[in-house]
DRENZARO-556067 format. One record per residue (C-alpha): z, x, y; residue in three letters; residue number from 0. Coordinates in steps of 0.25 Angstrom, whole numbers, plus 2048, in hexadecimal, padded with zeros to 3 digits. Example, Ala and Ser with C-alpha at 12.3 -4.5 7.8 and 13.67 -1.06 7.14 Angstrom:
2
+-----+-----+-----+------+-----+
|   Z |   X |   Y | type | seq |
+-----+-----+-----+------+-----+
| 81F | 831 | 7EE |  ALA |   0 |
| 81D | 837 | 7FC |  SER |   1 |
+-----+-----+-----+------+-----+
This chain:
225
+-----+-----+-----+------+-----+
|   Z |   X |   Y | type | seq |
+-----+-----+-----+------+-----+
| 9F5 | 432 | A1E |  MET |   0 |
| A02 | 43A | A1C |  ASP |   1 |
| 9FC | 443 | A28 |  SER |   2 |
| 9F9 | 436 | A31 |  SER |   3 |
| A08 | 432 | A2E |  SER |   4 |
| A0E | 43D | A31 |  GLY |   5 |
| A06 | 43F | A3F |  GLY |   6 |
| A0D | 430 | A42 |  ALA |   7 |
| A1B | 435 | A3E |  VAL |   8 |
| A19 | 443 | A47 |  ALA |   9 |
| A14 | 43B | A53 |  GLY |  10 |
| A1F | 430 | A51 |  ALA |  11 |
| A2A | 43B | A51 |  SER |  12 |
| A25 | 443 | A5D |  SER |  13 |
| A25 | 437 | A65 |  SER |  14 |
| A33 | 434 | A63 |  GLU |  15 |
| A3C | 438 | A73 |  PRO |  16 |
| A44 | 445 | A73 |  PRO |  17 |
| A53 | 444 | A6E |  THR |  18 |
| A5B | 448 | A7C |  THR |  19 |
| A6B | 44C | A7B |  SER |  20 |
| A74 | 444 | A80 |  PRO |  21 |
| A7B | 448 | A8D |  THR |  22 |
| A8B | 449 | A8A |  VAL |  23 |
| A94 | 447 | A98 |  THR |  24 |
| AA2 | 44F | A97 |  VAL |  25 |
| AAE | 448 | AA0 |  THR |  26 |
| ABA | 44F | AA3 |  THR |  27 |
| AC7 | 448 | AA1 |  VAL |  28 |
| AD1 | 44D | AA9 |  GLN |  29 |
| ADE | 44C | AA2 |  PRO |  30 |
| AE9 | 442 | AA5 |  GLU |  31 |
| AF1 | 445 | AAF |  GLY |  32 |
| AEA | 450 | AB7 |  SER |  33 |
| AE6 | 44D | AC5 |  SER |  34 |
| AD7 | 44E | ACC |  PRO |  35 |
| AD5 | 459 | AD4 |  PRO |  36 |
| AD9 | 458 | AE3 |  PRO |  37 |
| ACE | 456 | AEC |  PRO |  38 |
| AC9 | 461 | AF6 |  PRO |  39 |
| AD2 | 461 | B02 |  GLN |  40 |
| ACB | 460 | B10 |  ALA |  41 |
| ACB | 46B | B17 |  PRO |  42 |
| AD6 | 46D | B22 |  PRO |  43 |
| AD1 | 469 | B30 |  SER |  44 |
| ACE | 473 | B3D |  ARG |  45 |
| ADD | 46E | B42 |  TYR |  46 |
| AE3 | 471 | B35 |  GLU |  47 |
| ADD | 47E | B32 |  SER |  48 |
| AE0 | 484 | B41 |  GLN |  49 |
| AEE | 480 | B3F |  LYS |  50 |
| AF0 | 487 | B33 |  ARG |  51 |
| AEA | 494 | B3A |  ARG |  52 |
| AF3 | 494 | B46 |  ASP |  53 |
| AFD | 491 | B3C |  TRP |  54 |
| AFB | 49D | B35 |  ASN |  55 |
| AF8 | 4A5 | B42 |  THR |  56 |
| B06 | 4A1 | B46 |  PHE |  57 |
| B0D | 4A5 | B39 |  LEU |  58 |
| B05 | 4B2 | B3A |  GLN |  59 |
| B0B | 4B3 | B49 |  TYR |  60 |
| B1A | 4B3 | B43 |  LEU |  61 |
| B19 | 4BD | B38 |  GLN |  62 |
| B12 | 4C6 | B43 |  ASN |  63 |
| B1D | 4C3 | B4E |  HIS |  64 |
| B28 | 4CE | B50 |  LYS |  65 |
| B32 | 4CC | B4C |  PRO |  66 |
| B2A | 4C2 | B41 |  PRO |  67 |
| B2D | 4B4 | B41 |  LEU |  68 |
| B30 | 4A9 | B39 |  THR |  69 |
| B2B | 49C | B3B |  LEU |  70 |
| B38 | 496 | B3A |  ALA |  71 |
| B3D | 49E | B45 |  ARG |  72 |
| B31 | 49D | B4E |  CYS |  73 |
| B34 | 494 | B5C |  SER |  74 |
| B2C | 490 | B69 |  GLY |  75 |
| B2D | 49E | B6E |  ALA |  76 |
| B26 | 4A4 | B63 |  HIS |  77 |
| B1B | 498 | B64 |  VAL |  78 |
| B19 | 49C | B72 |  ILE |  79 |
| B17 | 4AC | B6E |  GLU |  80 |
| B0D | 4A9 | B63 |  PHE |  81 |
| B04 | 4A2 | B6E |  LEU |  82 |
| B06 | 4AC | B79 |  LYS |  83 |
| B01 | 4B6 | B6C |  TYR |  84 |
| AF5 | 4AC | B6B |  LEU |  85 |
| AF2 | 4AE | B79 |  ASP |  86 |
| AEA | 4BB | B75 |  GLN |  87 |
| AE1 | 4B5 | B6D |  PHE |  88 |
| ADE | 4AB | B77 |  GLY |  89 |
| AD0 | 4A8 | B7F |  LYS |  90 |
| AD4 | 4A0 | B8B |  THR |  91 |
| AD5 | 4A8 | B9A |  LYS |  92 |
| AE1 | 4A6 | BA0 |  VAL |  93 |
| AE0 | 4AA | BAE |  HIS |  94 |
| AEC | 4B1 | BB4 |  VAL |  95 |
| AF3 | 4AE | BBF |  SER |  96 |
| AEC | 4BA | BC7 |  GLY |  97 |
| ADF | 4B8 | BC2 |  CYS |  98 |
| AD4 | 4B4 | BCD |  PRO |  99 |
| AD0 | 4A8 | BC3 |  TYR | 100 |
| ADE | 4A3 | BC2 |  PHE | 101 |
| ADD | 494 | BC1 |  GLY | 102 |
| ACC | 495 | BC1 |  HIS | 103 |
| AC7 | 48B | BB5 |  PRO | 104 |
| ABA | 494 | BB6 |  ASN | 105 |
| ABD | 4A2 | BB8 |  PRO | 106 |
| AAE | 4A8 | BBE |  PRO | 107 |
| AB2 | 4B5 | BB8 |  ALA | 108 |
| AB9 | 4BB | BAC |  PRO | 109 |
| AC9 | 4C0 | BAD |  CYS | 110 |
| AD3 | 4C9 | BA7 |  ALA | 111 |
| ADC | 4BD | BA5 |  CYS | 112 |
| AE1 | 4BD | B98 |  PRO | 113 |
| ADB | 4B3 | B8C |  LEU | 114 |
| AE5 | 4AB | B86 |  LYS | 115 |
| AE7 | 49E | B7C |  GLN | 116 |
| AE4 | 490 | B85 |  ALA | 117 |
| AEF | 487 | B85 |  TRP | 118 |
| AE8 | 47D | B7C |  GLY | 119 |
| AE6 | 486 | B71 |  SER | 120 |
| AF6 | 48B | B71 |  LEU | 121 |
| AF8 | 47A | B72 |  ASP | 122 |
| AF0 | 478 | B67 |  ALA | 123 |
| AF6 | 483 | B5F |  LEU | 124 |
| B04 | 47F | B62 |  ILE | 125 |
| B01 | 470 | B5C |  GLY | 126 |
| AFB | 477 | B50 |  ARG | 127 |
| B07 | 481 | B4D |  LEU | 128 |
| B10 | 475 | B4F |  ARG | 129 |
| B0A | 46D | B44 |  ALA | 130 |
| B07 | 478 | B3A |  ALA | 131 |
| B18 | 47C | B3D |  TYR | 132 |
| B1D | 46F | B37 |  GLU | 133 |
| B11 | 46D | B2D |  GLU | 134 |
| B17 | 47C | B29 |  ASN | 135 |
| B24 | 474 | B25 |  GLY | 136 |
| B2A | 476 | B35 |  GLY | 137 |
| B33 | 46C | B3C |  ARG | 138 |
| B2F | 467 | B46 |  PRO | 139 |
| B3C | 469 | B4E |  GLU | 140 |
| B3B | 479 | B4C |  SER | 141 |
| B2C | 479 | B4E |  ASN | 142 |
| B29 | 484 | B58 |  PRO | 143 |
| B1C | 480 | B5C |  PHE | 144 |
| B22 | 474 | B63 |  GLY | 145 |
| B2D | 479 | B6B |  ALA | 146 |
| B30 | 478 | B7B |  LYS | 147 |
| B2B | 486 | B7C |  ALA | 148 |
| B1F | 485 | B77 |  VAL | 149 |
| B1B | 479 | B7E |  ARG | 150 |
| B20 | 47E | B8B |  ILE | 151 |
| B17 | 48B | B88 |  TYR | 152 |
| B0B | 484 | B85 |  LEU | 153 |
| B0D | 47B | B92 |  ARG | 154 |
| B0F | 488 | B9A |  GLU | 155 |
| B02 | 48D | B94 |  VAL | 156 |
| AFA | 482 | B97 |  ARG | 157 |
| AFE | 481 | BA5 |  GLU | 158 |
| AFB | 490 | BA8 |  GLY | 159 |
| AED | 490 | BA1 |  GLN | 160 |
| AEA | 483 | BAA |  ALA | 161 |
| AEC | 48A | BB7 |  LYS | 162 |
| AE6 | 498 | BB3 |  ALA | 163 |
| ADB | 491 | BAE |  ARG | 164 |
| ADA | 486 | BB7 |  GLY | 165 |
| AD8 | 47D | BAD |  ILE | 166 |
| AE3 | 472 | BAE |  PRO | 167 |
| AE8 | 46D | BA0 |  TYR | 168 |
| AE9 | 45D | BA0 |  GLU | 169 |
| AEF | 455 | B98 |  LYS | 170 |
| AE5 | 44A | B91 |  LYS | 171 |
| AE9 | 43C | B96 |  LYS | 172 |
| AE8 | 431 | B8D |  ARG | 173 |
| ADC | 427 | B93 |  LYS | 174 |
| AE1 | 419 | B94 |  ARG | 175 |
| AD6 | 40F | B91 |  SER | 176 |
| AD5 | 404 | B9A |  ALA | 177 |
| AD9 | 3F6 | B92 |  VAL | 178 |
| AD9 | 3E9 | B96 |  THR | 179 |
| AE5 | 3DF | B94 |  VAL | 180 |
| ADF | 3D1 | B91 |  SER | 181 |
| AEA | 3C8 | B94 |  ALA | 182 |
| AEC | 3BD | B87 |  VAL | 183 |
| AED | 3AF | B8D |  SER | 184 |
| AF4 | 3A4 | B86 |  SER | 185 |
| AEC | 398 | B82 |  SER | 186 |
| AF6 | 38F | B89 |  GLY | 187 |
| AF9 | 394 | B96 |  GLY | 188 |
| AF0 | 3A1 | B99 |  GLY | 189 |
| AFB | 3A9 | B9B |  ALA | 190 |
| AFB | 3B7 | B97 |  ASN | 191 |
| B03 | 3BB | B8B |  ASP | 192 |
| B0B | 3C7 | B8F |  ASP | 193 |
| B19 | 3C1 | B8D |  SER | 194 |
| B1A | 3C8 | B80 |  GLY | 195 |
| B23 | 3BE | B7A |  GLY | 196 |
| B30 | 3C1 | B7F |  GLY | 197 |
| B2E | 3D0 | B7F |  ASN | 198 |
| B33 | 3D4 | B8D |  GLY | 199 |
| B26 | 3D2 | B94 |  GLY | 200 |
| B1D | 3DA | B8A |  ALA | 201 |
| B12 | 3D5 | B84 |  GLY | 202 |
| B06 | 3D8 | B7B |  ASP | 203 |
| AF8 | 3D9 | B82 |  ASN | 204 |
| AEB | 3D9 | B7C |  THR | 205 |
| AE3 | 3E6 | B82 |  VAL | 206 |
| AD4 | 3E5 | B7F |  VAL | 207 |
| ACC | 3F2 | B83 |  GLY | 208 |
| AC1 | 3F8 | B7D |  GLY | 209 |
| ABF | 3EE | B72 |  GLY | 210 |
| ACC | 3F0 | B6C |  THR | 211 |
| ADA | 3E7 | B6E |  THR | 212 |
| AE6 | 3EE | B6D |  ALA | 213 |
| AF4 | 3E9 | B71 |  THR | 214 |
| AFD | 3ED | B7D |  THR | 215 |
| B0A | 3EA | B82 |  THR | 216 |
| B0D | 3E8 | B92 |  THR | 217 |
| B18 | 3E5 | B9A |  ALA | 218 |
| B16 | 3D8 | BA0 |  ALA | 219 |
| B18 | 3D6 | BAF |  ASN | 220 |
| B1D | 3E5 | BAF |  ALA | 221 |
| B14 | 3E9 | BBB |  SER | 222 |
| B16 | 3DB | BC4 |  THR | 223 |
| B25 | 3DB | BC3 |  SER | 224 |
+-----+-----+-----+------+-----+
């Protein structure tokens, strides 16, 4: 009888579920007054990266200049010297006046004319350096990259390359979209409401075009008088 009762107790104890250890979660509490870590900064854009490289290249050019130049003493003439220095790294064929392919946009054979920096590349470079100069503490009124001599030089390069390569550089004209001016009729007499309310004959007409509504000011009877 004792053995049977002992077997029952053993069976009951073996049917109990095994015990598991509880999971402990540790939470790190930041001390008061401490700021959270800053979010990761986005990588610079392609324009910003190129502008930084151009600026470093120009500073290196000033250091290697003979005699060495400081940024404070840099003038528009030094900027033009820098642009001419860059021509040795250019990849644009610019025909000289004695070349048989002068003014030919598509020369049929190679020639010995020099390679130079294209006008568009120089113009974009000056724009980046002009912005970098002011971003690094330079004053706008003393910006050598915005000097009149630099603008004249770029214009001469543009005109010279246009003649040599037979590729004219034309300014992009802004396309003016055609709009329809709808006269707003008054509910009483049907007259156009363009008197302007005493504004010297100028009024506001509603311009509707392309599904959008805009407001323009026109001079009344300017062409008929």
